[in-house]
C-alpha positions in Angstrom: -33.9 40.4 -13.2 -32.2 43.6 -12.0 -33.9 47.0 -12.7 -32.3 49.2 -15.4 -29.4 51.4 -14.2 -31.3 54.6 -15.1 -34.4 53.5 -13.3 -34.6 55.1 -9.9 -37.2 54.0 -7.4 -37.6 53.4 -3.7 -37.3 49.6 -4.0 -34.3 49.4 -6.3 -31.7 48.8 -3.5 -34.1 46.2 -1.9 -34.4 44.4 -5.3 -30.6 44.2 -5.6 -30.4 42.7 -2.1 -33.1 40.2 -2.9 -31.3 39.2 -6.1 -28.0 38.7 -4.2 -29.8 36.5 -1.6 -31.5 34.5 -4.4 -28.1 33.8 -6.0 -26.7 32.6 -2.6 -29.7 30.4 -2.1 -29.3 28.9 -5.6 -25.7 28.2 -5.0 -26.4 26.6 -1.6 -29.1 24.5 -3.2 -26.7 23.4 -5.9 -24.1 22.4 -3.4 -26.7 20.4 -1.4 -27.8 18.7 -4.5 -24.3 17.7 -5.4 -23.8 16.4 -1.9 -27.0 14.4 -2.1 -26.1 12.9 -5.4 -22.6 11.9 -4.1 -24.2 10.2 -1.0 -26.7 8.4 -3.2 -24.0 7.2 -5.5 -21.9 6.0 -2.5 -24.8 4.1 -0.9 -26.7 2.8 -3.9 -24.5 3.3 -6.9 -22.9 0.6 -9.0 -19.2 -0.2 -8.7 -18.8 1.1 -12.2 -19.7 4.6 -11.1 -16.5 4.8 -9.0 -13.5 6.4 -10.5 -11.8 3.9 -12.8 -8.1 3.1 -12.2 -5.7 5.1 -14.3 -3.9 2.0 -15.7 -7.3 0.9 -17.1 -7.8 4.4 -18.5 -4.4 4.3 -20.2 -5.3 1.1 -21.9 -8.7 2.4 -23.0 -9.1 1.9 -26.7 -6.0 -0.3 -27.0 -6.1 -4.0 -27.8 -4.4 -6.4 -25.4 -1.1 -7.8 -26.6 -1.7 -11.6 -26.9 2.0 -12.3 -26.8 2.5 -10.3 -23.6 -0.4 -12.1 -22.1 1.1 -15.5 -23.0 4.4 -14.5 -21.6 2.7 -13.5 -18.3 0.9 -16.9 -18.1 4.1 -18.8 -18.8 6.1 -16.8 -16.1 3.4 -17.5 -13.5 3.4 -21.2 -14.4 7.2 -21.4 -14.1 7.0 -19.6 -10.7 4.5 -22.1 -9.4 6.6 -25.0 -10.7 9.6 -23.8 -8.7 7.7 -23.2 -5.5 5.4 -26.2 -5.4 6.3 -29.5 -3.9 5.6 -32.4 -6.3 4.3 -35.8 -5.1 4.1 -38.8 -7.5 0.9 -40.9 -7.1 0.7 -44.2 -9.1 -2.9 -44.9 -10.3 -3.2 -48.5 -11.4 -5.7 -49.7 -14.1 -8.8 -51.0 -12.5 -9.4 -54.8 -12.5 -12.0 -55.3 -15.3 -10.0 -53.0 -17.6 -6.9 -55.2 -17.3 -8.4 -57.8 -19.6 -7.9 -57.4 -23.4 -11.3 -57.3 -25.2 -9.7 -58.9 -28.3 -7.9 -61.9 -26.9 -9.0 -62.0 -23.3 -5.4 -62.0 -22.0 -4.7 -60.4 -18.6 -0.9 -60.2 -18.7 -0.8 -56.6 -20.0 2.7 -54.9 -20.1 3.3 -51.3 -18.9 4.1 -48.7 -21.6 6.7 -46.3 -20.2 6.2 -44.6 -16.9 2.5 -43.9 -17.5 0.5 -40.9 -18.7 0.8 -38.0 -16.4 -2.1 -35.7 -15.3 -1.6 -33.1 -12.6 -3.8 -31.6 -9.9 -2.8 -28.8 -7.5 -3.9 -29.6 -4.0 -3.8 -27.6 -0.8 -2.4 -29.1 2.4 -3.5 -27.3 5.6 -0.9 -25.8 7.8 0.2 -27.7 10.9 2.2 -27.2 14.1 5.4 -29.0 15.0 7.0 -29.3 18.5 10.8 -29.3 18.5 12.4 -30.9 21.5 16.1 -30.1 21.7 18.1 -32.8 23.4 21.1 -30.9 24.5 24.1 -33.1 24.7 25.7 -33.6 28.1 29.4 -34.6 28.4 31.3 -35.6 31.4 35.0 -36.0 31.9 36.2 -39.3 33.3 37.9 -37.5 36.1 34.5 -36.6 37.5 35.3 -32.9 37.8 33.8 -31.5 34.7 30.3 -31.7 33.1 29.2 -29.7 30.1 25.8 -29.2 28.5 25.1 -27.9 25.0 23.6 -24.4 25.1 19.9 -23.7 24.5 19.3 -22.7 20.9 18.6 -19.0 20.2 15.1 -17.8 21.1 13.4 -14.5 20.2 13.2 -13.7 23.9 13.6 -15.5 27.1 11.0 -17.7 28.7 8.9 -18.4 25.7 7.9 -21.8 24.2 7.1 -20.4 20.8 9.6 -20.3 18.0 10.4 -17.5 15.5 8.5 -19.2 12.7 5.3 -19.1 14.7 5.8 -15.5 15.7 6.6 -14.6 12.1 3.3 -16.2 11.0 1.4 -14.0 13.4 3.0 -10.9 12.2 2.6 -11.7 8.5 -1.0 -12.8 8.9 -1.9 -9.5 10.6 0.3 -7.0 8.9 0.4 -8.4 5.4 -3.0 -10.3 5.1 -4.9 -8.1 7.6 -6.2 -11.2 9.5 -7.2 -10.3 13.0 -5.9 -12.5 15.8 -9.4 -13.7 16.8 -9.7 -15.3 13.4 -6.3 -17.0 13.8 -7.6 -18.2 17.1 -10.5 -19.9 15.3 -8.1 -21.4 12.6 -5.8 -22.8 15.2 -8.7 -24.3 17.1 -9.9 -26.1 13.9 -6.3 -27.5 13.5 -6.6 -29.0 17.0 -4.3 -26.4 18.6 -6.4 -24.2 20.9 -4.5 -20.9 21.7 -5.8 -17.9 23.5 -6.0 -14.5 21.7 -4.3 -12.8 24.7 -1.2 -15.0 24.2 -1.0 -14.1 20.5 -1.5 -10.4 21.3 1.4 -10.6 23.8 3.7 -12.3 21.3 2.7 -9.9 18.5 3.7 -6.8 20.6 6.9 -8.4 21.9 8.0 -9.0 18.4 7.1 -5.4 17.5 9.4 -4.2 20.4 12.2 -6.5 19.2 12.0 -5.3 15.6 11.7 -1.6 16.5 15.4 -0.9 15.9 15.1 -2.2 12.3 11.9 -0.1 11.7 13.6 3.0 13.1 16.6 2.4 10.8 14.4 2.1 7.8 12.6 5.4 8.8 16.0 7.1 9.2 17.1 6.0 5.7 13.8 7.3 4.2 14.3 10.7 5.9 17.8 10.8 4.4 16.5 10.3 0.8 16.1 13.1 -1.7 12.6 12.1 -2.9 10.0 11.1 -0.2 6.3 10.3 -0.6 4.0 10.6 2.4 0.4 10.2 3.3 -1.7 9.4 6.4 -4.9 7.7 7.4 -7.0 7.2 10.6 -6.6 4.4 13.1 -8.9 4.2 16.1 -7.4 3.9 19.6 -9.3 2.1 22.3 -10.7 4.2 25.1 -10.0 7.4 23.2 -12.6 9.7 21.5 -9.9 11.3 19.3 -8.8 9.8 16.0 -5.3 8.4 15.9 -3.3 8.3 12.7 -0.8 6.0 10.9 1.5 7.9 8.5 3.6 6.3 5.7 6.9 7.7 4.3 8.3 6.1 1.2 11.6 6.4 -0.6 12.7 4.0 -3.4 12.4 0.5 -2.0 11.9 1.6 1.6 8.4 1.8 3.1 8.1 3.2 6.7 5.1 3.8 8.9 4.7 6.0 12.0 1.9 6.0 14.5 0.6 9.2 16.0 -2.3 10.0 18.4 -3.2 13.0 16.2 -2.9 14.5 12.7 -0.8 17.5 13.6 2.4 18.5 11.8 4.5 17.2 14.6 4.9 13.7 13.0 6.2 15.0 9.6 8.4 17.4 11.5 9.8 14.6 13.7 10.5 12.3 10.7 11.6 14.8 8.0 12.5 18.0 10.0 15.9 19.4 9.0 16.2 17.3 5.8 16.5 18.5 2.2 15.0 17.3 -1.0 11.4 16.9 -2.3 8.3 15.8 -0.5 5.4 14.5 -2.6 2.1 14.9 -0.7 -1.4 16.2 -1.1 -2.4 19.7 -0.1 -2.8 19.0 3.7 -1.3 21.8 5.7 0.2 19.4 8.3 3.2 19.0 5.9 3.9 22.7 5.8 6.3 22.4 8.8 8.8 20.5 6.6 8.1 22.3 3.2 9.0 25.8 4.4 11.8 28.0 3.1 14.6 25.9 4.8 12.9 22.6 4.3 11.9 20.4 1.4 10.3 21.4 -1.9 6.7 20.3 -2.1 5.5 18.2 -5.1 1.8 17.9 -5.7 -0.4 14.9 -6.6 -2.1 14.8 -9.9 -4.4 12.0 -8.8 -6.0 14.3 -6.2 -6.8 16.7 -9.0 -8.2 13.9 -11.1 -10.5 12.8 -8.3 -12.0 16.2 -7.8 -12.8 16.6 -11.5 -14.3 13.1 -11.5 -16.6 14.1 -8.6 -17.7 17.1 -10.6 -18.4 15.1 -13.7 -22.1 14.4 -13.0 -23.1 18.1 -12.8 -20.6 19.5 -15.2 -19.7 17.5 -18.4 -16.9 20.0 -19.1 -14.9 18.2 -16.3 -14.3 15.4 -18.9 -11.9 17.7 -20.7 -9.7 17.9 -17.6 -9.8 14.2 -17.1 -8.7 13.7 -20.7 -5.8 16.0 -20.3 -4.7 14.2 -17.1 -5.0 10.9 -18.9 -2.5 12.1 -21.5 0.1 12.6 -18.8 -0.3 9.0 -17.7 -0.2 7.8 -21.3 3.2 9.5 -21.6 4.4 7.8 -18.4 3.1 4.4 -19.7 5.0 4.9 -22.9 8.2 5.6 -20.9 7.8 2.4 -18.9 7.1 0.4 -22.0 10.2 1.7 -23.6 12.3 1.0 -20.5 13.5 4.6 -20.1 12.0 5.5 -16.7 14.2 7.9 -14.8 16.7 8.3 -17.6 17.7 11.3 -19.7 15.3 10.2 -22.4 12.5 10.1 -19.9 13.3 13.7 -18.9 13.3 14.7 -22.6 9.9 12.9 -23.1 8.4 14.9 -20.2 9.7 18.2 -21.6 8.6 17.5 -25.2 5.2 15.9 -24.4 4.1 16.4 -20.8 4.9 20.1 -20.6 2.7 21.1 -23.5 -0.2 19.1 -22.0 0.2 20.8 -18.6 0.4 24.2 -20.3 -2.9 23.4 -22.2 -4.4 22.3 -18.9 -3.4 25.5 -17.1 -4.9 27.7 -19.9 -8.1 25.8 -19.6 -8.2 26.2 -15.8 -7.7 30.0 -16.0 -10.5 30.2 -18.5 -12.8 28.2 -16.2 -11.9 30.0 -13.0 -14.8 32.5 -13.1 -17.4 30.3 -14.8 -18.4 28.2 -11.8 -19.5 29.1 -8.3 -16.5 28.9 -6.0 -18.0 26.3 -3.7 -19.5 24.0 -6.4 -17.6 20.8 -7.2 -16.3 22.2 -10.5 -15.3 25.4 -8.9 -13.6 23.6 -6.1 -11.7 21.4 -8.5 -10.5 24.3 -10.7 -9.4 26.4 -7.7 -7.6 23.4 -6.1 -5.6 22.8 -9.3 -4.7 26.5 -9.7 -3.7 26.9 -6.0 -1.3 24.0 -6.2 -0.1 24.4 -9.8 3.6 25.0 -8.9 3.8 21.8 -6.9 1.7 19.9 -9.5 4.2 20.6 -12.3 7.3 19.9 -10.3 7.5 16.3 -11.8 8.3 17.8 -15.2 11.7 19.1 -14.2 12.8 16.2 -12.0 12.4 12.8 -13.6 12.7 11.1 -10.2 9.4 12.6 -9.1 6.2 10.6 -10.1 3.2 12.7 -11.2 1.1 11.4 -8.3 1.2 10.1 -4.7 -0.6 6.9 -5.5 2.2 4.7 -4.2 1.9 6.1 -0.6 -1.9 5.8 -0.9 -1.5 2.1 -1.9 0.8 1.6 1.1 -2.0 2.7 3.4 -4.6 0.2 1.9 -3.3 -2.5 4.3 -3.9 -0.1 7.2 -7.4 0.7 5.9 -8.2 -3.0 5.6 -6.8 -3.7 9.1 -9.0 -0.8 10.3 -12.1 -2.8 9.1 -10.9 -6.1 10.3 -9.3 -5.5 13.7 -10.8 -2.0 14.2 -8.4 -0.4 16.7 -5.2 -0.5 18.7 -5.3 -0.8 22.4 -3.1 2.1 23.3 -0.3 4.3 22.0 2.5 1.9 22.6 0.6 -0.8 20.7 0.2 1.6 17.8 4.0 2.1 17.7 4.5 -1.6 17.6 2.0 -2.1 14.8 3.6 0.7 12.8 7.1 -0.9 13.3 5.8 -4.3 12.1 4.0 -2.7 9.1 7.4 -1.1 8.2 9.4 -4.3 8.2 6.8 -6.4 6.3 6.1 -3.7 3.7 9.9 -3.1 3.1 10.3 -6.9 2.6 7.6 -6.9 0.0 9.1 -3.8 -1.7 12.4 -5.7 -2.0 10.8 -9.0 -3.2 11.8 -10.7 0.1 9.5 -13.3 1.6 8.5 -11.6 4.9 7.8 -15.0 6.6 11.3 -16.3 5.8 12.9 -13.0 6.7 11.3 -12.7 10.1 11.9 -16.3 11.0 15.6 -15.8 10.4 16.1 -12.2 11.7 14.2 -12.6 14.9 16.8 -14.9 16.4 19.8 -12.9 14.9 18.9 -9.4 16.0 19.8 -9.8 19.6 23.4 -10.8 18.8 23.9 -8.2 16.1 25.8 -5.1 17.2 24.3 -1.7 16.6 26.8 -0.8 13.9 25.9 -3.8 11.9 22.2 -3.6 11.9 22.1 -2.5 8.3 23.1 -6.1 7.4 19.7 -7.3 8.6 17.6 -4.8 6.7 15.3 -6.4 4.2 17.1 -4.9 1.2 20.5 -6.3 2.4 19.3 -9.5 4.1 21.0 -12.8 3.2 19.8 -15.9 5.1 22.3 -17.9 7.1 23.3 -21.1 5.3 22.0 -24.2 7.1 
């Protein structure tokens, strides 16, 4: 307790200093306690203590639609029926059962084609060697012999076909299976193959597909709305963290490898372009969101995560989470009504989302001075207020989503690969990996089977002129008729 203002004594100033130090110690103790609780929750906490996905939060309190669920099941069953190969297996009636228990006759007659019962079985993959017998023709005059040309290869002096190389790429870049596990799988199939050979093939394919990846990245940079994010990726024999960045626009997903996290990568990809860049508050993007660059849009999911972290020590954070949930309920209603990115969607945001964000802003300004600046609650409030202009940009442009979750989702495959195959060998290998991530992810974004796409395009790319490379992009690709 501070002494009265009218009380004058020799130790008054000393008491004020002691109180100030005590307040600082209490604030530091609170921060340390919050950090300790966060670490305990991360190490020992239940999965349920993690922040729930927003789609689950939107459905909270709503009953599932049984008709919609039934439609989903039927659609999945129809899709399996189209893709699966059917084999008919005749199962005869066993010997003793072929005798009628009433009259002891054994000349039973079949009734129709039999009663069907189905089982879905898995057939392990296998290798196939193709030997091309190239025809040789000779003229009776004895002066001319011609041999059919060698079928197209991905590159010269290789005994492996495009289907095998495509399998390597999809396994690593789509399923995050490291090559040493593929080495074990192939060994079990009776086809021993060294990891070094697969590594060589993987990076040769990355070099071959680099023009397609660069073209996808250029189309992303030319788009009005771009989402971006980055994550770490270790590089062998380097103490510094390398990074893989993702840049997304519509149905294009591009990746870029960089040996550091500086703003040089966003500048190299988006420098000199106009439009909107949806990112978090990282300052590395400032180089392209300056006065002459792109407008910056903020991520509401980052705000939500900060308030969720503050929830344990400050129950008032739940009010912020509820307001953010209302925004996503509105977006869910737009998707359900089929009006996403239409004029009706824009009106919906003005009529419903804007009042919610205004209410959120008023609450934030009231909370600004109620929490210590470095506490979790104070950090969350100040983060939201500092980025408020970018956080509300989605209201006036219906093309902008309220969060950057799509780019974060695009980096999950990188994060999973970071756990499974740990690192890239060197910078050039990082560029090859990013190029292959780009091609595979763009295939998936356009509902194209990456295995079929790579198997076809790998042999066509070398004969395609530069001006026609767009015909081979995943969103434009059409397989050659057999």
